[in-house]
A tleap script that builds the chain and sets N, CA, C and O, in Angstrom:
source leaprc.protein.ff14SB
mol = sequence {
  NMET HIE LEU TYR SER ALA SER HIE LYS MET
  ILE VAL LEU THR CYS LEU ALA LEU LEU LEU
  CYS ALA PHE THR SER GLY VAL ILE SER HIE
  ASP ARG LYS HIE THR ASN CYS CYS LYS ALA
  VAL GLN LYS LEU PRO ASP PRO SER ILE GLN
  ILE LYS SER CYS LYS ARG LEU PRO ALA LYS
  GLY LYS CYS VAL GLU ALA VAL ALA PHE THR
  ASP THR SER ASP ARG MET TYR CYS ILE ASN
  PRO LYS ALA PRO GLN LEU ASN LYS ARG ILE
  ASN ILE LEU LYS GLU MET GLY ILE THR CYS
  LYS VAL PRO THR LYS CSER
}
set mol.1.N position { 143.092 57.966 121.675 }
set mol.1.CA position { 142.803 57.897 119.702 }
set mol.1.C position { 141.460 57.976 119.996 }
set mol.1.O position { 140.760 58.335 119.049 }
set mol.2.N position { 140.737 57.677 121.334 }
set mol.2.CA position { 139.112 57.420 121.355 }
set mol.2.C position { 139.300 59.084 121.666 }
set mol.2.O position { 139.094 59.477 120.517 }
set mol.3.N position { 139.529 60.212 122.376 }
set mol.3.CA position { 139.165 61.171 123.051 }
set mol.3.C position { 139.175 62.186 121.800 }
set mol.3.O position { 138.228 62.972 121.774 }
set mol.4.N position { 140.048 62.267 120.841 }
set mol.4.CA position { 140.193 62.760 119.434 }
set mol.4.C position { 139.137 62.504 117.979 }
set mol.4.O position { 138.894 63.160 116.966 }
set mol.5.N position { 138.659 61.060 118.585 }
set mol.5.CA position { 137.560 61.215 117.382 }
set mol.5.C position { 136.297 61.541 118.147 }
set mol.5.O position { 135.408 61.793 117.334 }
set mol.6.N position { 135.766 61.657 119.703 }
set mol.6.CA position { 134.676 62.475 120.052 }
set mol.6.C position { 134.364 63.573 119.543 }
set mol.6.O position { 133.379 64.033 118.964 }
set mol.7.N position { 135.906 64.119 120.016 }
set mol.7.CA position { 136.231 65.795 119.793 }
set mol.7.C position { 135.829 66.243 117.964 }
set mol.7.O position { 135.281 67.288 117.611 }
set mol.8.N position { 136.267 65.175 117.102 }
set mol.8.CA position { 136.363 65.488 115.723 }
set mol.8.C position { 134.774 65.073 115.438 }
set mol.8.O position { 134.424 64.872 114.275 }
set mol.9.N position { 134.086 64.984 116.232 }
set mol.9.CA position { 132.219 64.453 115.674 }
set mol.9.C position { 131.958 65.396 116.199 }
set mol.9.O position { 131.230 66.116 115.515 }
set mol.10.N position { 132.286 65.905 117.446 }
set mol.10.CA position { 131.490 67.288 118.173 }
set mol.10.C position { 131.474 68.278 117.062 }
set mol.10.O position { 130.408 68.791 116.723 }
set mol.11.N position { 132.766 68.620 116.388 }
set mol.11.CA position { 133.506 69.731 115.603 }
set mol.11.C position { 132.274 69.479 114.312 }
set mol.11.O position { 131.641 70.432 113.857 }
set mol.12.N position { 132.130 68.462 113.971 }
set mol.12.CA position { 131.541 67.888 112.861 }
set mol.12.C position { 129.674 68.461 112.708 }
set mol.12.O position { 129.038 69.006 111.806 }
set mol.13.N position { 129.438 68.129 113.673 }
set mol.13.CA position { 128.112 68.179 114.208 }
set mol.13.C position { 128.115 70.192 114.643 }
set mol.13.O position { 127.108 70.851 114.386 }
set mol.14.N position { 128.955 70.637 115.073 }
set mol.14.CA position { 128.718 71.614 115.036 }
set mol.14.C position { 128.420 72.719 113.857 }
set mol.14.O position { 127.529 73.545 113.662 }
set mol.15.N position { 129.574 72.332 113.193 }
set mol.15.CA position { 129.441 72.982 111.639 }
set mol.15.C position { 127.850 72.699 110.561 }
set mol.15.O position { 127.132 73.462 109.915 }
set mol.16.N position { 127.844 71.283 110.809 }
set mol.16.CA position { 126.512 71.282 109.920 }
set mol.16.C position { 125.522 71.691 110.623 }
set mol.16.O position { 124.467 71.648 109.989 }
set mol.17.N position { 125.415 72.121 111.818 }
set mol.17.CA position { 124.324 72.661 112.523 }
set mol.17.C position { 124.289 74.118 112.433 }
set mol.17.O position { 123.206 74.688 112.298 }
set mol.18.N position { 125.303 74.718 112.491 }
set mol.18.CA position { 124.974 76.105 111.890 }
set mol.18.C position { 125.338 76.678 110.295 }
set mol.18.O position { 125.467 77.842 109.914 }
set mol.19.N position { 125.410 75.835 109.792 }
set mol.19.CA position { 125.205 74.942 108.130 }
set mol.19.C position { 123.905 75.411 107.802 }
set mol.19.O position { 123.718 76.406 107.102 }
set mol.20.N position { 122.990 74.703 108.303 }
set mol.20.CA position { 121.899 74.395 108.878 }
set mol.20.C position { 120.710 75.373 109.059 }
set mol.20.O position { 119.643 75.373 108.446 }
set mol.21.N position { 121.163 76.259 110.101 }
set mol.21.CA position { 120.817 77.668 110.622 }
set mol.21.C position { 121.776 79.251 109.727 }
set mol.21.O position { 121.787 80.455 109.982 }
set mol.22.N position { 122.356 78.520 108.808 }
set mol.22.CA position { 122.263 79.294 108.135 }
set mol.22.C position { 121.623 79.439 106.511 }
set mol.22.O position { 121.685 80.367 105.705 }
set mol.23.N position { 121.146 78.415 106.456 }
set mol.23.CA position { 120.335 78.399 104.782 }
set mol.23.C position { 119.389 77.998 105.195 }
set mol.23.O position { 118.997 76.931 104.724 }
set mol.24.N position { 118.340 78.858 106.584 }
set mol.24.CA position { 117.335 78.547 107.197 }
set mol.24.C position { 116.954 79.788 107.486 }
set mol.24.O position { 115.821 80.011 107.914 }
set mol.25.N position { 117.997 80.899 107.257 }
set mol.25.CA position { 117.700 81.915 108.151 }
set mol.25.C position { 116.696 82.844 107.779 }
set mol.25.O position { 116.270 83.427 108.777 }
set mol.26.N position { 116.161 83.201 106.735 }
set mol.26.CA position { 115.340 83.719 105.283 }
set mol.26.C position { 115.757 84.891 105.230 }
set mol.26.O position { 115.096 85.666 104.537 }
set mol.27.N position { 116.640 85.271 105.739 }
set mol.27.CA position { 117.484 86.746 104.479 }
set mol.27.C position { 117.296 86.333 103.172 }
set mol.27.O position { 116.945 87.173 102.343 }
set mol.28.N position { 117.474 85.147 102.837 }
set mol.28.CA position { 117.611 85.219 101.129 }
set mol.28.C position { 116.701 83.845 101.263 }
set mol.28.O position { 117.136 82.876 101.887 }
set mol.29.N position { 115.633 83.839 100.740 }
set mol.29.CA position { 114.613 82.668 100.669 }
set mol.29.C position { 114.468 82.170 99.079 }
set mol.29.O position { 114.271 82.889 98.100 }
set mol.30.N position { 114.656 80.434 99.135 }
set mol.30.CA position { 114.631 80.234 97.983 }
set mol.30.C position { 113.423 79.067 98.193 }
set mol.30.O position { 113.305 78.125 97.410 }
set mol.31.N position { 112.729 79.225 99.117 }
set mol.31.CA position { 111.726 78.604 99.658 }
set mol.31.C position { 109.883 79.044 99.127 }
set mol.31.O position { 109.183 79.817 99.782 }
set mol.32.N position { 109.478 78.430 98.003 }
set mol.32.CA position { 108.496 79.242 97.334 }
set mol.32.C position { 107.339 79.659 98.943 }
set mol.32.O position { 106.861 80.761 99.215 }
set mol.33.N position { 107.245 78.863 99.425 }
set mol.33.CA position { 105.485 78.171 100.856 }
set mol.33.C position { 106.646 80.153 101.856 }
set mol.33.O position { 106.156 81.225 102.212 }
set mol.34.N position { 107.657 79.816 101.886 }
set mol.34.CA position { 108.095 81.211 102.668 }
set mol.34.C position { 108.306 82.710 101.901 }
set mol.34.O position { 109.283 83.438 102.075 }
set mol.35.N position { 107.413 82.931 101.211 }
set mol.35.CA position { 108.057 84.378 100.003 }
set mol.35.C position { 106.825 85.466 100.692 }
set mol.35.O position { 106.631 86.625 100.326 }
set mol.36.N position { 106.100 84.744 101.752 }
set mol.36.CA position { 105.525 85.982 102.795 }
set mol.36.C position { 105.908 86.254 103.616 }
set mol.36.O position { 105.218 87.157 104.089 }
set mol.37.N position { 107.085 85.912 104.491 }
set mol.37.CA position { 107.753 86.387 105.540 }
set mol.37.C position { 109.169 86.478 105.654 }
set mol.37.O position { 109.751 85.404 105.498 }
set mol.38.N position { 110.019 87.671 105.929 }
set mol.38.CA position { 110.974 87.865 106.347 }
set mol.38.C position { 111.411 87.662 107.687 }
set mol.38.O position { 110.311 87.682 108.239 }
set mol.39.N position { 112.113 87.508 108.467 }
set mol.39.CA position { 112.661 87.372 109.393 }
set mol.39.C position { 114.004 88.384 109.747 }
set mol.39.O position { 114.130 88.949 110.833 }
set mol.40.N position { 114.643 88.459 109.004 }
set mol.40.CA position { 115.095 89.920 108.884 }
set mol.40.C position { 115.236 90.436 107.709 }
set mol.40.O position { 114.558 89.917 106.823 }
set mol.41.N position { 116.258 91.749 107.283 }
set mol.41.CA position { 115.715 92.501 106.737 }
set mol.41.C position { 117.702 92.779 105.940 }
set mol.41.O position { 118.669 92.977 106.675 }
set mol.42.N position { 117.772 92.726 104.766 }
set mol.42.CA position { 119.312 93.578 104.439 }
set mol.42.C position { 119.290 94.954 103.931 }
set mol.42.O position { 118.434 95.770 104.273 }
set mol.43.N position { 119.826 95.093 103.470 }
set mol.43.CA position { 120.503 96.296 102.552 }
set mol.43.C position { 119.744 96.236 101.344 }
set mol.43.O position { 119.332 95.087 101.190 }
set mol.44.N position { 119.405 96.969 100.465 }
set mol.44.CA position { 119.214 97.684 98.488 }
set mol.44.C position { 120.105 96.387 97.537 }
set mol.44.O position { 121.130 96.808 96.999 }
set mol.45.N position { 119.829 95.101 97.342 }
set mol.45.CA position { 120.142 94.827 96.735 }
set mol.45.C position { 121.204 95.404 94.715 }
set mol.45.O position { 120.675 96.122 93.867 }
set mol.46.N position { 122.293 94.923 94.619 }
set mol.46.CA position { 122.820 95.137 93.425 }
set mol.46.C position { 122.361 95.538 92.599 }
set mol.46.O position { 121.973 94.637 91.856 }
set mol.47.N position { 122.000 97.153 91.998 }
set mol.47.CA position { 121.341 97.441 91.012 }
set mol.47.C position { 121.404 96.376 89.794 }
set mol.47.O position { 120.488 96.173 88.997 }
set mol.48.N position { 122.700 95.720 89.808 }
set mol.48.CA position { 122.341 94.354 88.381 }
set mol.48.C position { 121.695 93.601 88.375 }
set mol.48.O position { 121.093 93.255 87.359 }
set mol.49.N position { 121.525 92.867 89.895 }
set mol.49.CA position { 120.573 92.142 90.149 }
set mol.49.C position { 118.895 92.059 89.415 }
set mol.49.O position { 117.811 92.631 89.529 }
set mol.50.N position { 119.329 91.298 88.869 }
set mol.50.CA position { 117.347 91.281 87.598 }
set mol.50.C position { 116.095 91.644 88.848 }
set mol.50.O position { 116.624 91.088 89.811 }
set mol.51.N position { 114.874 92.191 89.348 }
set mol.51.CA position { 114.322 92.286 89.918 }
set mol.51.C position { 113.103 91.795 89.239 }
set mol.51.O position { 112.656 92.647 88.470 }
set mol.52.N position { 112.448 90.739 89.272 }
set mol.52.CA position { 111.531 90.135 88.839 }
set mol.52.C position { 109.566 90.752 89.290 }
set mol.52.O position { 108.634 91.150 88.592 }
set mol.53.N position { 109.774 90.488 90.956 }
set mol.53.CA position { 108.966 90.613 91.367 }
set mol.53.C position { 108.727 91.623 93.008 }
set mol.53.O position { 109.553 91.225 93.830 }
set mol.54.N position { 107.957 92.590 93.495 }
set mol.54.CA position { 108.585 93.126 94.611 }
set mol.54.C position { 107.162 93.012 95.472 }
set mol.54.O position { 106.327 92.502 94.725 }
set mol.55.N position { 106.710 93.246 96.509 }
set mol.55.CA position { 106.036 92.793 97.489 }
set mol.55.C position { 105.928 93.756 99.049 }
set mol.55.O position { 106.854 94.139 99.765 }
set mol.56.N position { 104.901 93.889 99.164 }
set mol.56.CA position { 105.172 94.367 100.563 }
set mol.56.C position { 104.552 93.886 101.823 }
set mol.56.O position { 103.329 93.960 101.945 }
set mol.57.N position { 105.422 93.314 102.936 }
set mol.57.CA position { 104.949 92.517 104.332 }
set mol.57.C position { 105.310 93.150 105.485 }
set mol.57.O position { 106.304 93.429 106.155 }
set mol.58.N position { 104.025 93.280 105.460 }
set mol.58.CA position { 103.786 92.875 106.980 }
set mol.58.C position { 104.703 92.351 108.049 }
set mol.58.O position { 105.701 91.695 107.752 }
set mol.59.N position { 104.328 92.673 109.469 }
set mol.59.CA position { 104.821 92.368 110.690 }
set mol.59.C position { 104.396 91.226 110.892 }
set mol.59.O position { 103.249 91.042 110.486 }
set mol.60.N position { 104.881 90.402 111.360 }
set mol.60.CA position { 102.950 89.405 112.045 }
set mol.60.C position { 104.230 88.172 112.764 }
set mol.60.O position { 105.326 87.747 112.399 }
set mol.61.N position { 103.441 87.988 113.786 }
set mol.61.CA position { 104.168 86.934 114.329 }
set mol.61.C position { 106.242 87.178 114.518 }
set mol.61.O position { 106.643 88.303 114.819 }
set mol.62.N position { 107.136 86.180 114.329 }
set mol.62.CA position { 108.141 86.280 113.635 }
set mol.62.C position { 109.030 87.312 112.525 }
set mol.62.O position { 110.192 87.666 112.328 }
set mol.63.N position { 107.682 87.524 111.968 }
set mol.63.CA position { 108.005 87.727 110.729 }
set mol.63.C position { 108.560 89.222 111.211 }
set mol.63.O position { 108.301 89.625 112.345 }
set mol.64.N position { 109.449 90.128 110.141 }
set mol.64.CA position { 110.063 91.536 110.260 }
set mol.64.C position { 108.745 92.200 109.368 }
set mol.64.O position { 108.060 91.395 108.737 }
set mol.65.N position { 108.448 93.407 109.321 }
set mol.65.CA position { 108.077 94.014 107.519 }
set mol.65.C position { 109.576 94.546 107.190 }
set mol.65.O position { 110.629 94.864 107.741 }
set mol.66.N position { 108.842 94.404 105.685 }
set mol.66.CA position { 109.720 93.984 104.896 }
set mol.66.C position { 109.319 95.182 103.317 }
set mol.66.O position { 108.328 95.912 103.307 }
set mol.67.N position { 110.179 95.119 102.332 }
set mol.67.CA position { 109.862 95.225 101.549 }
set mol.67.C position { 110.546 94.348 100.171 }
set mol.67.O position { 111.573 94.675 99.577 }
set mol.68.N position { 109.603 93.067 99.839 }
set mol.68.CA position { 110.599 91.281 99.118 }
set mol.68.C position { 111.040 91.835 97.640 }
set mol.68.O position { 110.548 92.877 97.207 }
set mol.69.N position { 111.764 91.263 97.075 }
set mol.69.CA position { 112.222 91.616 96.028 }
set mol.69.C position { 113.029 90.126 95.343 }
set mol.69.O position { 114.086 89.686 95.795 }
set mol.70.N position { 112.154 89.412 94.006 }
set mol.70.CA position { 112.252 88.713 94.140 }
set mol.70.C position { 113.535 88.421 92.565 }
set mol.70.O position { 113.253 89.382 91.848 }
set mol.71.N position { 114.199 87.949 92.132 }
set mol.71.CA position { 115.362 87.929 91.528 }
set mol.71.C position { 114.722 86.874 90.391 }
set mol.71.O position { 113.779 86.125 90.646 }
set mol.72.N position { 115.485 86.956 88.922 }
set mol.72.CA position { 115.240 85.709 88.188 }
set mol.72.C position { 115.609 84.134 88.553 }
set mol.72.O position { 115.364 82.970 88.236 }
set mol.73.N position { 116.187 84.758 89.229 }
set mol.73.CA position { 116.796 82.887 90.137 }
set mol.73.C position { 115.792 82.423 91.292 }
set mol.73.O position { 115.920 81.392 91.954 }
set mol.74.N position { 114.904 83.243 91.398 }
set mol.74.CA position { 114.043 83.121 92.668 }
set mol.74.C position { 114.133 83.610 94.064 }
set mol.74.O position { 113.250 83.452 94.906 }
set mol.75.N position { 115.692 84.445 94.321 }
set mol.75.CA position { 115.783 84.693 95.413 }
set mol.75.C position { 115.099 85.597 95.924 }
set mol.75.O position { 114.526 86.435 95.228 }
set mol.76.N position { 115.039 85.583 97.257 }
set mol.76.CA position { 114.027 87.405 98.102 }
set mol.76.C position { 114.890 87.731 98.473 }
set mol.76.O position { 115.882 87.139 98.898 }
set mol.77.N position { 114.594 88.928 98.348 }
set mol.77.CA position { 115.744 89.618 99.268 }
set mol.77.C position { 114.527 90.508 99.847 }
set mol.77.O position { 113.676 91.104 99.188 }
set mol.78.N position { 114.704 90.427 101.629 }
set mol.78.CA position { 114.528 91.073 102.968 }
set mol.78.C position { 115.045 92.915 102.580 }
set mol.78.O position { 116.262 93.027 102.437 }
set mol.79.N position { 114.377 94.005 102.448 }
set mol.79.CA position { 114.808 94.968 102.573 }
set mol.79.C position { 114.188 95.586 103.103 }
set mol.79.O position { 113.082 95.525 102.566 }
set mol.80.N position { 114.162 96.631 104.424 }
set mol.80.CA position { 114.146 97.151 105.445 }
set mol.80.C position { 113.225 98.665 104.267 }
set mol.80.O position { 113.637 99.207 103.241 }
set mol.81.N position { 112.278 98.819 104.844 }
set mol.81.CA position { 111.328 99.470 104.147 }
set mol.81.C position { 111.970 100.762 104.624 }
set mol.81.O position { 112.037 101.598 103.724 }
set mol.82.N position { 112.399 101.106 105.651 }
set mol.82.CA position { 113.093 102.426 105.970 }
set mol.82.C position { 114.620 102.450 104.954 }
set mol.82.O position { 115.537 103.208 105.271 }
set mol.83.N position { 114.685 101.883 104.202 }
set mol.83.CA position { 115.961 101.970 103.729 }
set mol.83.C position { 116.567 102.606 102.548 }
set mol.83.O position { 116.527 102.155 101.404 }
set mol.84.N position { 117.125 103.685 102.928 }
set mol.84.CA position { 117.879 105.066 102.237 }
set mol.84.C position { 118.071 104.887 100.949 }
set mol.84.O position { 119.024 104.139 100.733 }
set mol.85.N position { 117.186 105.542 99.383 }
set mol.85.CA position { 117.613 105.015 98.204 }
set mol.85.C position { 115.944 103.640 97.503 }
set mol.85.O position { 115.796 103.243 96.347 }
set mol.86.N position { 115.032 103.297 98.753 }
set mol.86.CA position { 113.885 102.158 98.831 }
set mol.86.C position { 112.875 102.847 97.921 }
set mol.86.O position { 112.694 102.113 96.949 }
set mol.87.N position { 112.042 104.110 97.827 }
set mol.87.CA position { 111.440 104.579 97.006 }
set mol.87.C position { 112.234 104.954 95.753 }
set mol.87.O position { 111.585 105.850 95.213 }
set mol.88.N position { 113.100 104.746 95.186 }
set mol.88.CA position { 113.814 105.394 94.311 }
set mol.88.C position { 114.138 104.256 93.260 }
set mol.88.O position { 114.073 104.400 92.039 }
set mol.89.N position { 114.482 103.154 93.902 }
set mol.89.CA position { 114.514 101.215 93.750 }
set mol.89.C position { 112.463 101.145 92.982 }
set mol.89.O position { 111.890 100.620 92.028 }
set mol.90.N position { 112.119 101.978 94.090 }
set mol.90.CA position { 110.720 100.875 93.894 }
set mol.90.C position { 110.084 101.572 92.396 }
set mol.90.O position { 109.378 100.885 91.658 }
set mol.91.N position { 110.483 103.220 92.017 }
set mol.91.CA position { 109.619 103.912 91.139 }
set mol.91.C position { 110.131 103.363 89.944 }
set mol.91.O position { 109.327 103.192 89.028 }
set mol.92.N position { 111.840 102.918 89.702 }
set mol.92.CA position { 112.555 102.591 88.388 }
set mol.92.C position { 111.482 100.890 88.588 }
set mol.92.O position { 110.913 100.804 87.500 }
set mol.93.N position { 111.121 99.873 89.305 }
set mol.93.CA position { 110.700 99.260 88.935 }
set mol.93.C position { 109.757 99.312 88.269 }
set mol.93.O position { 109.430 98.767 87.214 }
set mol.94.N position { 109.104 100.307 89.214 }
set mol.94.CA position { 107.194 100.975 88.387 }
set mol.94.C position { 107.568 101.318 87.148 }
set mol.94.O position { 106.460 101.529 86.655 }
set mol.95.N position { 108.597 101.592 86.012 }
set mol.95.CA position { 108.405 101.703 84.823 }
set mol.95.C position { 108.796 101.475 83.814 }
set mol.95.O position { 108.680 101.926 82.674 }
set mol.96.N position { 109.711 100.081 84.701 }
set mol.96.CA position { 109.776 98.846 84.204 }
set mol.96.C position { 108.618 97.804 84.336 }
set mol.96.O position { 108.828 96.642 83.988 }
set mol.97.N position { 107.255 98.230 84.886 }
set mol.97.CA position { 106.002 97.343 84.775 }
set mol.97.C position { 106.120 96.450 86.082 }
set mol.97.O position { 105.238 95.675 86.455 }
set mol.98.N position { 107.673 96.722 86.911 }
set mol.98.CA position { 106.879 95.861 87.926 }
set mol.98.C position { 106.908 96.268 89.045 }
set mol.98.O position { 107.837 96.691 89.732 }
set mol.99.N position { 105.421 96.084 89.312 }
set mol.99.CA position { 104.884 97.115 91.442 }
set mol.99.C position { 104.680 96.210 92.197 }
set mol.99.O position { 104.066 95.173 91.947 }
set mol.100.N position { 105.413 96.675 93.650 }
set mol.100.CA position { 105.094 96.606 94.788 }
set mol.100.C position { 103.617 95.900 94.857 }
set mol.100.O position { 102.640 96.648 94.858 }
set mol.101.N position { 103.391 94.236 94.925 }
set mol.101.CA position { 102.101 94.161 95.736 }
set mol.101.C position { 101.957 94.393 97.266 }
set mol.101.O position { 102.888 94.895 97.896 }
set mol.102.N position { 101.064 94.114 97.728 }
set mol.102.CA position { 100.446 94.438 99.218 }
set mol.102.C position { 99.894 92.654 99.380 }
set mol.102.O position { 98.685 92.660 99.147 }
set mol.103.N position { 100.155 91.863 99.548 }
set mol.103.CA position { 100.087 90.873 100.008 }
set mol.103.C position { 98.254 90.870 100.364 }
set mol.103.O position { 97.619 91.745 100.952 }
set mol.104.N position { 97.573 89.140 99.579 }
set mol.104.CA position { 95.778 89.337 100.782 }
set mol.104.C position { 96.235 88.860 101.852 }
set mol.104.O position { 97.415 88.617 102.105 }
set mol.105.N position { 94.796 88.623 102.898 }
set mol.105.CA position { 95.296 87.643 104.077 }
set mol.105.C position { 95.223 85.936 103.146 }
set mol.105.O position { 94.854 85.643 102.009 }
set mol.106.N position { 95.725 85.187 104.203 }
set mol.106.CA position { 95.331 84.026 103.293 }
set mol.106.C position { 94.801 83.326 104.403 }
set mol.106.O position { 94.298 82.214 104.250 }
savepdb mol mol.pdb
quit
């Protein structure tokens, strides 16, 4: 019975560690403090997602070059700057009055 208990605790701790890693990955960020850094990029979000802002982020340290879209729920999507259809999506946003900003150095 003691062995089962130790194995069970190890499995639970491993699952918790994996969840922690998933929530802190940086691909989709809910933390406004980290909106100037993308650690990975993804494909363009679904066109039905309402984007409220756009930034071009440079590569620096562990951060990769990306175009970051923020939706109306404050989720950040880090997009590969060479992604197909990105320029078309940026132009559509521009027509809606949303321009992609280049952040100033802080």
